[in-house]
N, C-alpha and C positions, 0 to 999 in steps of 0.2 A: 290372125283369129278373125273369124266372121262374126259380124254384129248385125243386129235387127234395130231398125229405127221405125218408129210409129210417129205419125203426125196426125193430129186431130184438131179440127176446128169446132169450138164450144161457143154456143150463142145462150147468153143469160137472159132473163126475163125484164131484169132492171140492173142499173149500175150498183145497187145495193147488194143485190144477190150475187154479183160478180165479186164485189169486194169481200163479201162473207165467205165465198167458195174459196177465194185466194188465201184468205187468212187460214182457213180449215186446212186446205192443202198443203201449204207452208208448215204447218205444225204436224200433220199425219202422213204426208206423201211418201217420206223416206221409209217409213215402217209399212206402208201398204205395199211398196215395190222394192224390197231390199235388193234385188237383182240388178236395178237399173244402174248403169254407170253415168248416166246423164238424164236430168229431168229439167225441162225449160220450159217455161210458159211465157208468151208474148202477147200483150195486150194489143189487139188489132183494130179495135174500136171501143166505143163507150161501154158496150155490153158483150163484147166477144174476145176471145182468146184462141190462140194457136198453141197446142201443147206438142212438145217434142220430147220423146223419150228414147233411149239407146240401151240395149241390153245385149249381153254376149248371146249368140245364137243358141249355145246349148242349154241356156237358163231361160230362154225368152218365153216359153210355155209353162215354165214352172211357178205355181203360186203358192205361198205358204198356207 
């Protein structure tokens, strides 16, 4: 089955903002993107994250 992978680089204004957003996404990410089969965030620097999400191709463009 075909899958769609999205990779995003996110730069925050401060380490504090990064932490706040990580906590928020940890609590809310699954409900925002229920079709994701993988959601991954890798902190690449003090204020940056690389996010990776994988969805099935047939559900990639569907948002609740």
